[in-house]
C-alpha positions, 0 to 999 in steps of 0.5 A, a space after each residue: 570837190 570831184 573825188 576824182 583822181 586826175 580830176 573830172 573828166 573835162 575837154 572841150 563844149 563846141 567853139 567856147 572863148 579862150 580865157 587869158 589871164 594876163 601876168 596872174 600873181 598867184 597860182 591858186 588864183 590860176 587854179 580858181 579861175 580854172 574851177 569857175 572856167 568848168 562850171 561855166 563850161 570853158 576849157 581853154 585857158 592861156 597865161 600871159 607872163 604868170 609871176 610865178 611861173 608855170 605850172 605850179 603844183 598850188 594851182 591844181 590844188 585850188 582847181 577843185 578837180 578842173 585838172 585837164 584845164 590847167 593841164 592844157 594851158 599855154 603860157 605866152 610871152 605877150 598879150 599880141 602872141 596869146 591873141 594872135 589867133 583869136 578874131 574878137 578879143 573883150 577885155 574885162 574893164 572894172 573902171 572906166 578909162 579914158 579910151 573910145 571902145 564899146 563897153 557892154 556888160 557881162 550878159 551883153 558880152 556873153 551874148 556877142 560871143 555866143 554870136 561870134 562862135 556861131 560864125 565859127 570865129 574864135 574869141 577870147 575874153 581877157 582878164 587882168 591882174 589881180 592888183 591892178 587888172 589890165 593896164 591901157 596897152 592891153 586893152 588896146 587889143 580889145 574890140 571891146 570892154 566888159 564891165 560888170 554893173 555891180 554895186 557902184 559903192 563897193 565893185 571888189 572882185 578877186 580873179 575867179 569870181 570876175 571870171 565866173 560871172 562871164 563863165 555863168 553869163 556865158 553858158 545861160 545865154 544858150 541855156 534852156 532850163 525853164 525859170 521854174 519848174 515843179 520837181 515831182 520825182 516818182 509822181 506826176 501832176 494830176 490829170 484833170 480828171 484824177 482831180 475831179 475824182 478827188 473833188 467829188 469823193 470830197 463833196 461827198 463826204 462834206 454833205 454827208 458829215 453835214 459840213 455843206 447844209 447851207 444850201 444858200 452857201 454851198 455853191 459858194 463853199 464847193 467853188 472855193 474848194 475847187 479854187 484852192 486845189 486848181 491854183 497850183 499843180 496838186 500831184 497824183 501822190 498827193 491827191 492820194 494822200 488826200 483821199 485816205 484823209 478824207 475817208 479816215 475823216 469820214 469813217 474813223 478807225 476805233 482806238 483801242 
């Protein structure tokens, strides 16, 4: 939940796809769709002949603060009216149909959507009613179909989940977050100099305590210690802690 009166401060982020819900049946599903859209940076929502009319208070309760998307949503009598100002329309299609059209995955569809919007074209994503999905007449208005490659033994998504997959792929198609990073908070990854300083400290104390007394094995044991500490990104804070550990082991305090 956002915890804000009036919902989150959402607004359009550039030229983003229009989400078109064709004959949606439940207000709660419209609300959760808005929530999914907000997570993926989508804002524009069009409703074609919603079964229970519009607006519906239950949609706002289900949206978890995506109020502005619902407030800006427009209602249309037909698919033709909803897509009239768009250049390209993609229709989600959960089941194979006897239709000759390009079929894309969600990721492939998101890549094409990004390419089109970068050219300044307006694009739409069409989702069908909860019970049966889009019919052939609806899909005849689409340039291409999108099918999600899910478990063929169980391909059951609710409306918001279907929208969330496309919203996520849309966002990720332009996201620069590295696949993996080390969260260091107030410290930093240790430099080679800081690491070498610690390793020399450790080696001196291990010499003094006799751990490295076997001259034949000593070079290999030292190399193994170096490999251990250079295998990952040790932080400066972790090295300071280890310095303290080594000092305490070398010069233990007396216990009263």
